[in-house]
PDB file as gemmi writes it, atoms N, CA and C in Angstrom:
CRYST1    1.000    1.000    1.000  90.00  90.00  90.00 P 1                      
ATOM      1  N   MET A   1      95.507  90.457 114.664  1.00  0.00           N  
ATOM      2  CA  MET A   1      96.203  91.627 114.219  1.00  0.00           C  
ATOM      3  C   MET A   1      95.278  92.818 114.427  1.00  0.00           C  
ATOM      4  N   THR A   2      95.826  93.843 115.005  1.00  0.00           N  
ATOM      5  CA  THR A   2      95.006  95.011 115.283  1.00  0.00           C  
ATOM      6  C   THR A   2      94.812  95.839 114.013  1.00  0.00           C  
ATOM      7  N   LYS A   3      93.786  96.658 114.047  1.00  0.00           N  
ATOM      8  CA  LYS A   3      93.529  97.529 112.901  1.00  0.00           C  
ATOM      9  C   LYS A   3      94.691  98.493 112.695  1.00  0.00           C  
ATOM     10  N   ARG A   4      95.310  98.884 113.790  1.00  0.00           N  
ATOM     11  CA  ARG A   4      96.453  99.799 113.709  1.00  0.00           C  
ATOM     12  C   ARG A   4      97.617  99.144 112.972  1.00  0.00           C  
ATOM     13  N   ASP A   5      97.878  97.862 113.288  1.00  0.00           N  
ATOM     14  CA  ASP A   5      98.948  97.133 112.606  1.00  0.00           C  
ATOM     15  C   ASP A   5      98.647  96.996 111.122  1.00  0.00           C  
ATOM     16  N   ARG A   6      97.406  96.641 110.814  1.00  0.00           N  
ATOM     17  CA  ARG A   6      97.015  96.483 109.407  1.00  0.00           C  
ATOM     18  C   ARG A   6      97.179  97.799 108.652  1.00  0.00           C  
ATOM     19  N   ALA A   7      96.764  98.909 109.287  1.00  0.00           N  
ATOM     20  CA  ALA A   7      96.880 100.223 108.643  1.00  0.00           C  
ATOM     21  C   ALA A   7      98.343 100.587 108.404  1.00  0.00           C  
ATOM     22  N   ALA A   8      99.187 100.308 109.385  1.00  0.00           N  
ATOM     23  CA  ALA A   8     100.617 100.606 109.239  1.00  0.00           C  
ATOM     24  C   ALA A   8     101.227  99.775 108.120  1.00  0.00           C  
ATOM     25  N   ASN A   9     100.841  98.511 108.040  1.00  0.00           N  
ATOM     26  CA  ASN A   9     101.367  97.645 106.989  1.00  0.00           C  
ATOM     27  C   ASN A   9     100.874  98.085 105.612  1.00  0.00           C  
ATOM     28  N   LYS A  10      99.612  98.510 105.539  1.00  0.00           N  
ATOM     29  CA  LYS A  10      99.064  98.975 104.264  1.00  0.00           C  
ATOM     30  C   LYS A  10      99.768 100.259 103.827  1.00  0.00           C  
ATOM     31  N   ALA A  11     100.037 101.151 104.781  1.00  0.00           N  
ATOM     32  CA  ALA A  11     100.751 102.387 104.464  1.00  0.00           C  
ATOM     33  C   ALA A  11     102.142 102.073 103.919  1.00  0.00           C  
ATOM     34  N   LEU A  12     102.821 101.112 104.526  1.00  0.00           N  
ATOM     35  CA  LEU A  12     104.142 100.713 104.060  1.00  0.00           C  
ATOM     36  C   LEU A  12     104.066 100.125 102.652  1.00  0.00           C  
ATOM     37  N   GLU A  13     103.033  99.329 102.412  1.00  0.00           N  
ATOM     38  CA  GLU A  13     102.848  98.741 101.086  1.00  0.00           C  
ATOM     39  C   GLU A  13     102.622  99.838 100.033  1.00  0.00           C  
ATOM     40  N   LEU A  14     101.761 100.801 100.351  1.00  0.00           N  
ATOM     41  CA  LEU A  14     101.476 101.884  99.412  1.00  0.00           C  
ATOM     42  C   LEU A  14     102.712 102.748  99.167  1.00  0.00           C  
ATOM     43  N   LYS A  15     103.485 102.983 100.229  1.00  0.00           N  
ATOM     44  CA  LYS A  15     104.738 103.736 100.087  1.00  0.00           C  
ATOM     45  C   LYS A  15     105.668 102.997  99.132  1.00  0.00           C  
ATOM     46  N   GLY A  16     105.741 101.693  99.301  1.00  0.00           N  
ATOM     47  CA  GLY A  16     106.587 100.885  98.429  1.00  0.00           C  
ATOM     48  C   GLY A  16     106.141 100.952  96.975  1.00  0.00           C  
ATOM     49  N   LYS A  17     104.829 100.889  96.742  1.00  0.00           N  
ATOM     50  CA  LYS A  17     104.319 100.967  95.375  1.00  0.00           C  
ATOM     51  C   LYS A  17     104.643 102.319  94.756  1.00  0.00           C  
ATOM     52  N   ALA A  18     104.510 103.376  95.547  1.00  0.00           N  
ATOM     53  CA  ALA A  18     104.832 104.717  95.053  1.00  0.00           C  
ATOM     54  C   ALA A  18     106.314 104.815  94.715  1.00  0.00           C  
ATOM     55  N   GLU A  19     107.166 104.255  95.561  1.00  0.00           N  
ATOM     56  CA  GLU A  19     108.601 104.295  95.303  1.00  0.00           C  
ATOM     57  C   GLU A  19     108.965 103.517  94.045  1.00  0.00           C  
ATOM     58  N   VAL A  20     108.262 102.423  93.789  1.00  0.00           N  
ATOM     59  CA  VAL A  20     108.523 101.647  92.573  1.00  0.00           C  
ATOM     60  C   VAL A  20     108.187 102.500  91.346  1.00  0.00           C  
ATOM     61  N   LYS A  21     107.045 103.181  91.396  1.00  0.00           N  
ATOM     62  CA  LYS A  21     106.648 104.006  90.254  1.00  0.00           C  
ATOM     63  C   LYS A  21     107.615 105.172  90.051  1.00  0.00           C  
ATOM     64  N   VAL A  22     108.007 105.820  91.137  1.00  0.00           N  
ATOM     65  CA  VAL A  22     108.971 106.917  91.039  1.00  0.00           C  
ATOM     66  C   VAL A  22     110.306 106.374  90.556  1.00  0.00           C  
ATOM     67  N   GLY A  23     110.672 105.206  91.038  1.00  0.00           N  
ATOM     68  CA  GLY A  23     111.946 104.595  90.656  1.00  0.00           C  
ATOM     69  C   GLY A  23     112.040 104.300  89.170  1.00  0.00           C  
ATOM     70  N   LYS A  24     110.918 104.001  88.547  1.00  0.00           N  
ATOM     71  CA  LYS A  24     110.934 103.745  87.106  1.00  0.00           C  
ATOM     72  C   LYS A  24     111.344 104.998  86.344  1.00  0.00           C  
ATOM     73  N   VAL A  25     111.006 106.153  86.888  1.00  0.00           N  
ATOM     74  CA  VAL A  25     111.337 107.414  86.233  1.00  0.00           C  
ATOM     75  C   VAL A  25     112.704 107.924  86.689  1.00  0.00           C  
ATOM     76  N   VAL A  26     112.955 107.888  87.997  1.00  0.00           N  
ATOM     77  CA  VAL A  26     114.139 108.520  88.579  1.00  0.00           C  
ATOM     78  C   VAL A  26     115.347 107.602  88.601  1.00  0.00           C  
ATOM     79  N   GLY A  27     115.190 106.422  89.124  1.00  0.00           N  
ATOM     80  CA  GLY A  27     116.354 105.547  89.219  1.00  0.00           C  
ATOM     81  C   GLY A  27     116.040 104.233  89.892  1.00  0.00           C  
ATOM     82  N   LYS A  28     116.918 103.300  89.662  1.00  0.00           N  
ATOM     83  CA  LYS A  28     116.724 101.940  90.159  1.00  0.00           C  
ATOM     84  C   LYS A  28     116.809 101.827  91.677  1.00  0.00           C  
ATOM     85  N   ALA A  29     117.588 102.685  92.335  1.00  0.00           N  
ATOM     86  CA  ALA A  29     117.749 102.583  93.787  1.00  0.00           C  
ATOM     87  C   ALA A  29     116.418 102.808  94.502  1.00  0.00           C  
ATOM     88  N   ILE A  30     115.672 103.802  94.074  1.00  0.00           N  
ATOM     89  CA  ILE A  30     114.365 104.075  94.692  1.00  0.00           C  
ATOM     90  C   ILE A  30     113.406 102.944  94.374  1.00  0.00           C  
ATOM     91  N   GLN A  31     113.469 102.427  93.174  1.00  0.00           N  
ATOM     92  CA  GLN A  31     112.596 101.326  92.785  1.00  0.00           C  
ATOM     93  C   GLN A  31     112.882 100.094  93.647  1.00  0.00           C  
ATOM     94  N   ALA A  32     114.131  99.802  93.869  1.00  0.00           N  
ATOM     95  CA  ALA A  32     114.507  98.650  94.698  1.00  0.00           C  
ATOM     96  C   ALA A  32     114.031  98.836  96.136  1.00  0.00           C  
ATOM     97  N   LYS A  33     114.146 100.063  96.656  1.00  0.00           N  
ATOM     98  CA  LYS A  33     113.670 100.332  98.009  1.00  0.00           C  
ATOM     99  C   LYS A  33     112.157 100.146  98.082  1.00  0.00           C  
ATOM    100  N   GLY A  34     111.450 100.540  97.046  1.00  0.00           N  
ATOM    101  CA  GLY A  34     109.999 100.354  97.006  1.00  0.00           C  
ATOM    102  C   GLY A  34     109.613  98.891  97.051  1.00  0.00           C  
ATOM    103  N   VAL A  35     110.320  98.087  96.300  1.00  0.00           N  
ATOM    104  CA  VAL A  35     110.062  96.639  96.307  1.00  0.00           C  
ATOM    105  C   VAL A  35     110.352  96.076  97.695  1.00  0.00           C  
ATOM    106  N   ALA A  36     111.435  96.526  98.298  1.00  0.00           N  
ATOM    107  CA  ALA A  36     111.796  96.055  99.637  1.00  0.00           C  
ATOM    108  C   ALA A  36     110.722  96.435 100.651  1.00  0.00           C  
ATOM    109  N   ASP A  37     110.174  97.644 100.545  1.00  0.00           N  
ATOM    110  CA  ASP A  37     109.101  98.063 101.459  1.00  0.00           C  
ATOM    111  C   ASP A  37     107.858  97.201 101.283  1.00  0.00           C  
ATOM    112  N   GLN A  38     107.537  96.853 100.058  1.00  0.00           N  
ATOM    113  CA  GLN A  38     106.373  95.997  99.806  1.00  0.00           C  
ATOM    114  C   GLN A  38     106.580  94.602 100.398  1.00  0.00           C  
ATOM    115  N   VAL A  39     107.775  94.070 100.237  1.00  0.00           N  
ATOM    116  CA  VAL A  39     108.084  92.750 100.793  1.00  0.00           C  
ATOM    117  C   VAL A  39     108.015  92.803 102.319  1.00  0.00           C  
ATOM    118  N   GLU A  40     108.566  93.870 102.906  1.00  0.00           N  
ATOM    119  CA  GLU A  40     108.511  94.016 104.362  1.00  0.00           C  
ATOM    120  C   GLU A  40     107.072  94.065 104.850  1.00  0.00           C  
ATOM    121  N   SER A  41     106.230  94.791 104.142  1.00  0.00           N  
ATOM    122  CA  SER A  41     104.816  94.877 104.501  1.00  0.00           C  
ATOM    123  C   SER A  41     104.163  93.497 104.457  1.00  0.00           C  
ATOM    124  N   ASP A  42     104.437  92.745 103.399  1.00  0.00           N  
ATOM    125  CA  ASP A  42     103.878  91.392 103.282  1.00  0.00           C  
ATOM    126  C   ASP A  42     104.340  90.492 104.418  1.00  0.00           C  
ATOM    127  N   LEU A  43     105.619  90.579 104.754  1.00  0.00           N  
ATOM    128  CA  LEU A  43     106.150  89.745 105.836  1.00  0.00           C  
ATOM    129  C   LEU A  43     105.537  90.117 107.182  1.00  0.00           C  
ATOM    130  N   ARG A  44     105.332  91.402 107.401  1.00  0.00           N  
ATOM    131  CA  ARG A  44     104.692  91.829 108.648  1.00  0.00           C  
ATOM    132  C   ARG A  44     103.266  91.295 108.733  1.00  0.00           C  
ATOM    133  N   ASN A  45     102.547  91.342 107.610  1.00  0.00           N  
ATOM    134  CA  ASN A  45     101.184  90.815 107.599  1.00  0.00           C  
ATOM    135  C   ASN A  45     101.168  89.322 107.903  1.00  0.00           C  
ATOM    136  N   VAL A  46     102.090  88.590 107.307  1.00  0.00           N  
ATOM    137  CA  VAL A  46     102.170  87.147 107.553  1.00  0.00           C  
ATOM    138  C   VAL A  46     102.478  86.889 109.026  1.00  0.00           C  
ATOM    139  N   GLY A  47     103.418  87.641 109.573  1.00  0.00           N  
ATOM    140  CA  GLY A  47     103.770  87.474 110.986  1.00  0.00           C  
ATOM    141  C   GLY A  47     102.587  87.747 111.904  1.00  0.00           C  
ATOM    142  N   GLN A  48     101.845  88.799 111.615  1.00  0.00           N  
ATOM    143  CA  GLN A  48     100.677  89.120 112.437  1.00  0.00           C  
ATOM    144  C   GLN A  48      99.603  88.049 112.285  1.00  0.00           C  
ATOM    145  N   ASP A  49      99.420  87.538 111.075  1.00  0.00           N  
ATOM    146  CA  ASP A  49      98.440  86.467 110.866  1.00  0.00           C  
ATOM    147  C   ASP A  49      98.825  85.213 111.633  1.00  0.00           C  
ATOM    148  N   LEU A  50     100.118  84.878 111.629  1.00  0.00           N  
ATOM    149  CA  LEU A  50     100.580  83.712 112.387  1.00  0.00           C  
ATOM    150  C   LEU A  50     100.375  83.909 113.882  1.00  0.00           C  
ATOM    151  N   LYS A  51     100.624  85.100 114.339  1.00  0.00           N  
ATOM    152  CA  LYS A  51     100.421  85.408 115.753  1.00  0.00           C  
ATOM    153  C   LYS A  51      98.942  85.233 116.127  1.00  0.00           C  
ATOM    154  N   SER A  52      98.058  85.732 115.280  1.00  0.00           N  
ATOM    155  CA  SER A  52      96.625  85.591 115.524  1.00  0.00           C  
ATOM    156  C   SER A  52      96.204  84.122 115.494  1.00  0.00           C  
ATOM    157  N   ALA A  53      96.753  83.375 114.556  1.00  0.00           N  
ATOM    158  CA  ALA A  53      96.422  81.953 114.459  1.00  0.00           C  
ATOM    159  C   ALA A  53      96.881  81.203 115.708  1.00  0.00           C  
ATOM    160  N   GLY A  54      98.051  81.554 116.209  1.00  0.00           N  
ATOM    161  CA  GLY A  54      98.554  80.927 117.432  1.00  0.00           C  
ATOM    162  C   GLY A  54      97.634  81.190 118.613  1.00  0.00           C  
ATOM    163  N   LYS A  55      97.150  82.420 118.725  1.00  0.00           N  
ATOM    164  CA  LYS A  55      96.230  82.761 119.810  1.00  0.00           C  
ATOM    165  C   LYS A  55      94.932  81.977 119.668  1.00  0.00           C  
ATOM    166  N   ASP A  56      94.446  81.838 118.434  1.00  0.00           N  
ATOM    167  CA  ASP A  56      93.218  81.083 118.203  1.00  0.00           C  
ATOM    168  C   ASP A  56      93.399  79.611 118.576  1.00  0.00           C  
ATOM    169  N   LEU A  57      94.557  79.048 118.237  1.00  0.00           N  
ATOM    170  CA  LEU A  57      94.827  77.646 118.587  1.00  0.00           C  
ATOM    171  C   LEU A  57      94.904  77.468 120.102  1.00  0.00           C  
ATOM    172  N   LYS A  58      95.497  78.413 120.768  1.00  0.00           N  
ATOM    173  CA  LYS A  58      95.603  78.340 122.222  1.00  0.00           C  
ATOM    174  C   LYS A  58      94.211  78.363 122.852  1.00  0.00           C  
ATOM    175  N   LYS A  59      93.343  79.239 122.357  1.00  0.00           N  
ATOM    176  CA  LYS A  59      91.973  79.318 122.876  1.00  0.00           C  
ATOM    177  C   LYS A  59      91.219  78.017 122.606  1.00  0.00           C  
ATOM    178  N   ALA A  60      91.412  77.457 121.412  1.00  0.00           N  
ATOM    179  CA  ALA A  60      90.742  76.204 121.072  1.00  0.00           C  
ATOM    180  C   ALA A  60      91.208  75.074 121.992  1.00  0.00           C  
ATOM    181  N   GLY A  61      92.490  75.034 122.279  1.00  0.00           N  
ATOM    182  CA  GLY A  61      93.019  74.017 123.185  1.00  0.00           C  
ATOM    183  C   GLY A  61      92.449  74.154 124.581  1.00  0.00           C  
ATOM    184  N   GLN A  62      92.298  75.375 125.039  1.00  0.00           N  
ATOM    185  CA  GLN A  62      91.714  75.603 126.363  1.00  0.00           C  
ATOM    186  C   GLN A  62      90.265  75.158 126.398  1.00  0.00           C  
ATOM    187  N   ARG A  63      89.520  75.421 125.326  1.00  0.00           N  
ATOM    188  CA  ARG A  63      88.117  74.991 125.275  1.00  0.00           C  
ATOM    189  C   ARG A  63      88.013  73.476 125.263  1.00  0.00           C  
ATOM    190  N   ILE A  64      88.920  72.822 124.552  1.00  0.00           N  
ATOM    191  CA  ILE A  64      88.907  71.357 124.497  1.00  0.00           C  
ATOM    192  C   ILE A  64      89.211  70.779 125.881  1.00  0.00           C  
ATOM    193  N   ARG A  65      90.224  71.344 126.557  1.00  0.00           N  
ATOM    194  CA  ARG A  65      90.555  70.868 127.897  1.00  0.00           C  
ATOM    195  C   ARG A  65      89.388  71.054 128.851  1.00  0.00           C  
ATOM    196  N   THR A  66      88.737  72.185 128.767  1.00  0.00           N  
ATOM    197  CA  THR A  66      87.586  72.461 129.630  1.00  0.00           C  
ATOM    198  C   THR A  66      86.465  71.481 129.347  1.00  0.00           C  
ATOM    199  N   ALA A  67      86.212  71.231 128.089  1.00  0.00           N  
ATOM    200  CA  ALA A  67      85.129  70.317 127.706  1.00  0.00           C  
ATOM    201  C   ALA A  67      85.423  68.893 128.161  1.00  0.00           C  
ATOM    202  N   THR A  68      86.677  68.463 128.048  1.00  0.00           N  
ATOM    203  CA  THR A  68      87.007  67.091 128.461  1.00  0.00           C  
ATOM    204  C   THR A  68      86.952  66.948 129.988  1.00  0.00           C  
ATOM    205  N   LYS A  69      87.289  68.011 130.711  1.00  0.00           N  
ATOM    206  CA  LYS A  69      87.177  67.953 132.169  1.00  0.00           C  
ATOM    207  C   LYS A  69      85.727  67.852 132.613  1.00  0.00           C  
ATOM    208  N   LYS A  70      84.853  68.584 131.929  1.00  0.00           N  
ATOM    209  CA  LYS A  70      83.423  68.549 132.269  1.00  0.00           C  
ATOM    210  C   LYS A  70      82.825  67.197 131.915  1.00  0.00           C  
ATOM    211  N   ALA A  71      83.313  66.586 130.852  1.00  0.00           N  
ATOM    212  CA  ALA A  71      82.773  65.298 130.406  1.00  0.00           C  
ATOM    213  C   ALA A  71      83.245  64.157 131.321  1.00  0.00           C  
ATOM    214  N   SER A  72      84.339  64.338 132.018  1.00  0.00           N  
ATOM    215  CA  SER A  72      84.878  63.260 132.850  1.00  0.00           C  
ATOM    216  C   SER A  72      84.083  63.055 134.102  1.00  0.00           C  
TER     217      SER A  72                                                      
END                                                                             
């Protein structure tokens, strides 16, 4: 996950937290949107982490294949 993605997700999370706090004073609709933004941020982070893990597994598989070819 790039630093840019992490920053964007953190900004979305903070926006959501602010909306929740404002929603407690102003109304439930803003509060619900804030919660939704926080959940979206969390899901984006999970997706990016899974993407990074997949890339790491692919690299590990390539290293294993290379090592087994050299050992043969």
